[in-house]
PyMOL commands that place a pseudoatom at each C-alpha (Angstrom):
pseudoatom trace, name=CA, resn=MET, resi=1, chain=A, elem=C, hetatm=0, pos=[-160.103, -100.675, 109.206]
pseudoatom trace, name=CA, resn=SER, resi=2, chain=A, elem=C, hetatm=0, pos=[-157.871, -100.847, 106.136]
pseudoatom trace, name=CA, resn=LYS, resi=3, chain=A, elem=C, hetatm=0, pos=[-156.871, -104.090, 104.411]
pseudoatom trace, name=CA, resn=HIS, resi=4, chain=A, elem=C, hetatm=0, pos=[-153.271, -103.188, 105.226]
pseudoatom trace, name=CA, resn=PHE, resi=5, chain=A, elem=C, hetatm=0, pos=[-154.133, -103.117, 108.931]
pseudoatom trace, name=CA, resn=GLU, resi=6, chain=A, elem=C, hetatm=0, pos=[-155.981, -106.413, 108.727]
pseudoatom trace, name=CA, resn=ILE, resi=7, chain=A, elem=C, hetatm=0, pos=[-153.289, -108.285, 106.807]
pseudoatom trace, name=CA, resn=ILE, resi=8, chain=A, elem=C, hetatm=0, pos=[-150.085, -106.880, 108.276]
pseudoatom trace, name=CA, resn=ASP, resi=9, chain=A, elem=C, hetatm=0, pos=[-151.018, -106.219, 111.867]
pseudoatom trace, name=CA, resn=ILE, resi=10, chain=A, elem=C, hetatm=0, pos=[-153.347, -109.111, 112.719]
pseudoatom trace, name=CA, resn=THR, resi=11, chain=A, elem=C, hetatm=0, pos=[-150.398, -111.152, 114.026]
pseudoatom trace, name=CA, resn=VAL, resi=12, chain=A, elem=C, hetatm=0, pos=[-149.385, -108.283, 116.285]
pseudoatom trace, name=CA, resn=ILE, resi=13, chain=A, elem=C, hetatm=0, pos=[-152.974, -107.898, 117.473]
pseudoatom trace, name=CA, resn=VAL, resi=14, chain=A, elem=C, hetatm=0, pos=[-153.216, -111.614, 118.299]
pseudoatom trace, name=CA, resn=LEU, resi=15, chain=A, elem=C, hetatm=0, pos=[-150.043, -111.223, 120.343]
pseudoatom trace, name=CA, resn=TYR, resi=16, chain=A, elem=C, hetatm=0, pos=[-151.588, -108.226, 122.140]
pseudoatom trace, name=CA, resn=VAL, resi=17, chain=A, elem=C, hetatm=0, pos=[-154.761, -110.221, 122.863]
pseudoatom trace, name=CA, resn=SER, resi=18, chain=A, elem=C, hetatm=0, pos=[-152.627, -113.018, 124.313]
pseudoatom trace, name=CA, resn=GLU, resi=19, chain=A, elem=C, hetatm=0, pos=[-150.632, -110.484, 126.335]
pseudoatom trace, name=CA, resn=ILE, resi=20, chain=A, elem=C, hetatm=0, pos=[-153.810, -108.890, 127.690]
pseudoatom trace, name=CA, resn=PHE, resi=21, chain=A, elem=C, hetatm=0, pos=[-155.115, -112.278, 128.839]
pseudoatom trace, name=CA, resn=ASN, resi=22, chain=A, elem=C, hetatm=0, pos=[-151.751, -113.117, 130.382]
pseudoatom trace, name=CA, resn=LYS, resi=23, chain=A, elem=C, hetatm=0, pos=[-151.699, -109.821, 132.335]
pseudoatom trace, name=CA, resn=SER, resi=24, chain=A, elem=C, hetatm=0, pos=[-154.849, -110.983, 134.151]
pseudoatom trace, name=CA, resn=ARG, resi=25, chain=A, elem=C, hetatm=0, pos=[-156.906, -107.807, 133.769]
pseudoatom trace, name=CA, resn=TRP, resi=26, chain=A, elem=C, hetatm=0, pos=[-159.935, -109.297, 135.450]
pseudoatom trace, name=CA, resn=ASN, resi=27, chain=A, elem=C, hetatm=0, pos=[-162.951, -107.411, 136.772]
pseudoatom trace, name=CA, resn=GLN, resi=28, chain=A, elem=C, hetatm=0, pos=[-164.358, -107.714, 140.292]
pseudoatom trace, name=CA, resn=GLU, resi=29, chain=A, elem=C, hetatm=0, pos=[-166.271, -110.904, 139.475]
pseudoatom trace, name=CA, resn=GLY, resi=30, chain=A, elem=C, hetatm=0, pos=[-163.042, -112.603, 138.411]
pseudoatom trace, name=CA, resn=LEU, resi=31, chain=A, elem=C, hetatm=0, pos=[-163.687, -112.592, 134.679]
pseudoatom trace, name=CA, resn=MET, resi=32, chain=A, elem=C, hetatm=0, pos=[-162.985, -110.464, 131.634]
pseudoatom trace, name=CA, resn=ASN, resi=33, chain=A, elem=C, hetatm=0, pos=[-165.841, -109.825, 129.240]
pseudoatom trace, name=CA, resn=LYS, resi=34, chain=A, elem=C, hetatm=0, pos=[-165.630, -108.901, 125.567]
pseudoatom trace, name=CA, resn=LEU, resi=35, chain=A, elem=C, hetatm=0, pos=[-166.019, -105.145, 126.193]
pseudoatom trace, name=CA, resn=GLU, resi=36, chain=A, elem=C, hetatm=0, pos=[-163.183, -105.174, 128.721]
pseudoatom trace, name=CA, resn=LEU, resi=37, chain=A, elem=C, hetatm=0, pos=[-161.012, -107.018, 126.214]
pseudoatom trace, name=CA, resn=ILE, resi=38, chain=A, elem=C, hetatm=0, pos=[-161.821, -104.380, 123.577]
pseudoatom trace, name=CA, resn=ASP, resi=39, chain=A, elem=C, hetatm=0, pos=[-160.971, -101.578, 126.028]
pseudoatom trace, name=CA, resn=ALA, resi=40, chain=A, elem=C, hetatm=0, pos=[-157.684, -103.217, 127.015]
pseudoatom trace, name=CA, resn=LEU, resi=41, chain=A, elem=C, hetatm=0, pos=[-156.720, -103.795, 123.369]
pseudoatom trace, name=CA, resn=GLN, resi=42, chain=A, elem=C, hetatm=0, pos=[-157.519, -100.189, 122.521]
pseudoatom trace, name=CA, resn=LYS, resi=43, chain=A, elem=C, hetatm=0, pos=[-155.406, -98.886, 125.410]
pseudoatom trace, name=CA, resn=GLU, resi=44, chain=A, elem=C, hetatm=0, pos=[-152.478, -101.240, 124.747]
pseudoatom trace, name=CA, resn=THR, resi=45, chain=A, elem=C, hetatm=0, pos=[-152.249, -100.597, 120.996]
pseudoatom trace, name=CA, resn=GLY, resi=46, chain=A, elem=C, hetatm=0, pos=[-153.465, -97.019, 120.653]
pseudoatom trace, name=CA, resn=ILE, resi=47, chain=A, elem=C, hetatm=0, pos=[-155.964, -97.975, 117.953]
pseudoatom trace, name=CA, resn=THR, resi=48, chain=A, elem=C, hetatm=0, pos=[-159.497, -96.636, 118.078]
pseudoatom trace, name=CA, resn=LYS, resi=49, chain=A, elem=C, hetatm=0, pos=[-162.184, -98.458, 120.032]
pseudoatom trace, name=CA, resn=ILE, resi=50, chain=A, elem=C, hetatm=0, pos=[-164.027, -99.196, 116.766]
pseudoatom trace, name=CA, resn=GLU, resi=51, chain=A, elem=C, hetatm=0, pos=[-160.881, -100.796, 115.313]
pseudoatom trace, name=CA, resn=ALA, resi=52, chain=A, elem=C, hetatm=0, pos=[-160.307, -102.735, 118.533]
pseudoatom trace, name=CA, resn=LYS, resi=53, chain=A, elem=C, hetatm=0, pos=[-163.892, -104.062, 118.356]
pseudoatom trace, name=CA, resn=LYS, resi=54, chain=A, elem=C, hetatm=0, pos=[-163.363, -105.088, 114.726]
pseudoatom trace, name=CA, resn=VAL, resi=55, chain=A, elem=C, hetatm=0, pos=[-160.158, -106.891, 115.651]
pseudoatom trace, name=CA, resn=VAL, resi=56, chain=A, elem=C, hetatm=0, pos=[-161.748, -108.759, 118.573]
pseudoatom trace, name=CA, resn=ASP, resi=57, chain=A, elem=C, hetatm=0, pos=[-164.790, -109.654, 116.438]
pseudoatom trace, name=CA, resn=LEU, resi=58, chain=A, elem=C, hetatm=0, pos=[-162.509, -110.767, 113.587]
pseudoatom trace, name=CA, resn=PHE, resi=59, chain=A, elem=C, hetatm=0, pos=[-160.428, -112.834, 115.997]
pseudoatom trace, name=CA, resn=PHE, resi=60, chain=A, elem=C, hetatm=0, pos=[-163.406, -114.704, 117.468]
pseudoatom trace, name=CA, resn=ASP, resi=61, chain=A, elem=C, hetatm=0, pos=[-165.256, -115.007, 114.132]
pseudoatom trace, name=CA, resn=GLU, resi=62, chain=A, elem=C, hetatm=0, pos=[-162.229, -116.527, 112.411]
pseudoatom trace, name=CA, resn=MET, resi=63, chain=A, elem=C, hetatm=0, pos=[-161.653, -118.857, 115.342]
pseudoatom trace, name=CA, resn=ALA, resi=64, chain=A, elem=C, hetatm=0, pos=[-165.304, -120.006, 115.174]
pseudoatom trace, name=CA, resn=LYS, resi=65, chain=A, elem=C, hetatm=0, pos=[-165.061, -120.535, 111.391]
pseudoatom trace, name=CA, resn=ALA, resi=66, chain=A, elem=C, hetatm=0, pos=[-161.882, -122.595, 111.768]
pseudoatom trace, name=CA, resn=LEU, resi=67, chain=A, elem=C, hetatm=0, pos=[-163.483, -124.772, 114.450]
pseudoatom trace, name=CA, resn=ALA, resi=68, chain=A, elem=C, hetatm=0, pos=[-166.626, -125.201, 112.331]
pseudoatom trace, name=CA, resn=LYS, resi=69, chain=A, elem=C, hetatm=0, pos=[-164.363, -126.587, 109.564]
pseudoatom trace, name=CA, resn=GLY, resi=70, chain=A, elem=C, hetatm=0, pos=[-162.788, -128.959, 112.070]
pseudoatom trace, name=CA, resn=ASP, resi=71, chain=A, elem=C, hetatm=0, pos=[-159.467, -127.092, 112.248]
pseudoatom trace, name=CA, resn=ARG, resi=72, chain=A, elem=C, hetatm=0, pos=[-157.426, -126.682, 115.416]
pseudoatom trace, name=CA, resn=VAL, resi=73, chain=A, elem=C, hetatm=0, pos=[-156.801, -123.123, 116.682]
pseudoatom trace, name=CA, resn=GLU, resi=74, chain=A, elem=C, hetatm=0, pos=[-153.605, -122.675, 118.658]
pseudoatom trace, name=CA, resn=ILE, resi=75, chain=A, elem=C, hetatm=0, pos=[-152.348, -119.566, 120.420]
pseudoatom trace, name=CA, resn=ARG, resi=76, chain=A, elem=C, hetatm=0, pos=[-148.888, -120.510, 121.673]
pseudoatom trace, name=CA, resn=GLY, resi=77, chain=A, elem=C, hetatm=0, pos=[-148.511, -120.193, 125.413]
pseudoatom trace, name=CA, resn=LEU, resi=78, chain=A, elem=C, hetatm=0, pos=[-152.158, -119.288, 125.946]
pseudoatom trace, name=CA, resn=CYS, resi=79, chain=A, elem=C, hetatm=0, pos=[-154.415, -122.087, 124.735]
pseudoatom trace, name=CA, resn=SER, resi=80, chain=A, elem=C, hetatm=0, pos=[-155.659, -124.215, 121.909]
pseudoatom trace, name=CA, resn=PHE, resi=81, chain=A, elem=C, hetatm=0, pos=[-159.157, -125.033, 120.738]
pseudoatom trace, name=CA, resn=TYR, resi=82, chain=A, elem=C, hetatm=0, pos=[-160.067, -128.150, 118.833]
pseudoatom trace, name=CA, resn=VAL, resi=83, chain=A, elem=C, hetatm=0, pos=[-163.112, -130.154, 117.824]
pseudoatom trace, name=CA, resn=ARG, resi=84, chain=A, elem=C, hetatm=0, pos=[-163.732, -133.615, 119.198]
pseudoatom trace, name=CA, resn=LYS, resi=85, chain=A, elem=C, hetatm=0, pos=[-165.986, -135.879, 117.129]
pseudoatom trace, name=CA, resn=TYR, resi=86, chain=A, elem=C, hetatm=0, pos=[-168.354, -138.387, 118.701]
pseudoatom trace, name=CA, resn=LYS, resi=87, chain=A, elem=C, hetatm=0, pos=[-169.929, -141.281, 116.821]
pseudoatom trace, name=CA, resn=ALA, resi=88, chain=A, elem=C, hetatm=0, pos=[-173.620, -142.134, 116.990]
pseudoatom trace, name=CA, resn=TYR, resi=89, chain=A, elem=C, hetatm=0, pos=[-174.554, -144.450, 119.813]
pseudoatom trace, name=CA, resn=THR, resi=90, chain=A, elem=C, hetatm=0, pos=[-177.549, -145.899, 121.593]
pseudoatom trace, name=CA, resn=GLY, resi=91, chain=A, elem=C, hetatm=0, pos=[-178.382, -144.188, 124.867]
pseudoatom trace, name=CA, resn=ARG, resi=92, chain=A, elem=C, hetatm=0, pos=[-181.245, -144.497, 127.305]
pseudoatom trace, name=CA, resn=ASN, resi=93, chain=A, elem=C, hetatm=0, pos=[-184.106, -142.145, 128.015]
pseudoatom trace, name=CA, resn=PRO, resi=94, chain=A, elem=C, hetatm=0, pos=[-183.630, -141.299, 131.710]
pseudoatom trace, name=CA, resn=LYS, resi=95, chain=A, elem=C, hetatm=0, pos=[-187.392, -141.165, 132.380]
pseudoatom trace, name=CA, resn=THR, resi=96, chain=A, elem=C, hetatm=0, pos=[-188.498, -144.330, 130.638]
pseudoatom trace, name=CA, resn=GLY, resi=97, chain=A, elem=C, hetatm=0, pos=[-185.257, -146.303, 130.394]
pseudoatom trace, name=CA, resn=GLU, resi=98, chain=A, elem=C, hetatm=0, pos=[-186.009, -147.044, 126.747]
pseudoatom trace, name=CA, resn=PRO, resi=99, chain=A, elem=C, hetatm=0, pos=[-183.119, -147.132, 124.259]
pseudoatom trace, name=CA, resn=THR, resi=100, chain=A, elem=C, hetatm=0, pos=[-182.793, -144.076, 122.035]
pseudoatom trace, name=CA, resn=LYS, resi=101, chain=A, elem=C, hetatm=0, pos=[-180.462, -143.266, 119.150]
pseudoatom trace, name=CA, resn=ILE, resi=102, chain=A, elem=C, hetatm=0, pos=[-177.991, -140.448, 119.824]
pseudoatom trace, name=CA, resn=LYS, resi=103, chain=A, elem=C, hetatm=0, pos=[-176.804, -138.665, 116.670]
pseudoatom trace, name=CA, resn=PRO, resi=104, chain=A, elem=C, hetatm=0, pos=[-173.107, -138.170, 115.936]
pseudoatom trace, name=CA, resn=LYS, resi=105, chain=A, elem=C, hetatm=0, pos=[-171.871, -134.793, 117.128]
pseudoatom trace, name=CA, resn=LYS, resi=106, chain=A, elem=C, hetatm=0, pos=[-168.877, -132.491, 117.217]
pseudoatom trace, name=CA, resn=LEU, resi=107, chain=A, elem=C, hetatm=0, pos=[-168.013, -130.449, 120.313]
pseudoatom trace, name=CA, resn=PRO, resi=108, chain=A, elem=C, hetatm=0, pos=[-165.383, -127.734, 120.792]
pseudoatom trace, name=CA, resn=PHE, resi=109, chain=A, elem=C, hetatm=0, pos=[-162.738, -128.306, 123.459]
pseudoatom trace, name=CA, resn=PHE, resi=110, chain=A, elem=C, hetatm=0, pos=[-160.254, -125.974, 125.137]
pseudoatom trace, name=CA, resn=LYS, resi=111, chain=A, elem=C, hetatm=0, pos=[-156.760, -126.923, 126.239]
pseudoatom trace, name=CA, resn=VAL, resi=112, chain=A, elem=C, hetatm=0, pos=[-154.794, -124.521, 128.407]
pseudoatom trace, name=CA, resn=GLY, resi=113, chain=A, elem=C, hetatm=0, pos=[-151.273, -123.580, 127.289]
pseudoatom trace, name=CA, resn=LYS, resi=114, chain=A, elem=C, hetatm=0, pos=[-148.175, -124.095, 129.402]
pseudoatom trace, name=CA, resn=GLU, resi=115, chain=A, elem=C, hetatm=0, pos=[-147.507, -120.375, 130.044]
pseudoatom trace, name=CA, resn=LEU, resi=116, chain=A, elem=C, hetatm=0, pos=[-151.115, -119.689, 131.022]
pseudoatom trace, name=CA, resn=LYS, resi=117, chain=A, elem=C, hetatm=0, pos=[-151.188, -122.735, 133.296]
pseudoatom trace, name=CA, resn=GLU, resi=118, chain=A, elem=C, hetatm=0, pos=[-147.963, -121.615, 135.018]
pseudoatom trace, name=CA, resn=GLY, resi=119, chain=A, elem=C, hetatm=0, pos=[-149.202, -118.000, 135.272]
pseudoatom trace, name=CA, resn=VAL, resi=120, chain=A, elem=C, hetatm=0, pos=[-152.440, -119.038, 136.945]
pseudoatom trace, name=CA, resn=ASP, resi=121, chain=A, elem=C, hetatm=0, pos=[-150.672, -121.458, 139.284]
pseudoatom trace, name=CA, resn=SER, resi=122, chain=A, elem=C, hetatm=0, pos=[-148.054, -118.940, 140.496]
for i in range(1, 122): cmd.bond("trace and resi %d" % i, "trace and resi %d" % (i + 1))
show_as sticks, trace
zoom trace
């Protein structure tokens, strides 16, 4: 994939990914896996399957990197991902009941967008 493709068209590709999710192209089990997303992106855009895989990988890799830095990732109308930080606290061992220190942690969270929520509810 050329640098031109990556820089200029990534916004368009993100819009296509959002569009594909919004079109509800789900398999028989009621979910879409990564390969099905790649296939749908390839068909919708006319790019090669290899390029579609690179785009999907780039999309998820960059999203994971942003979350690892503590950034919020927002895809208007579809969803947003953010990191919630938890302080250290004292918990209890469920077997013994003894107090135990719980380390501080960061967990990713997902918030559904308005358009997706309305699309699922209709």
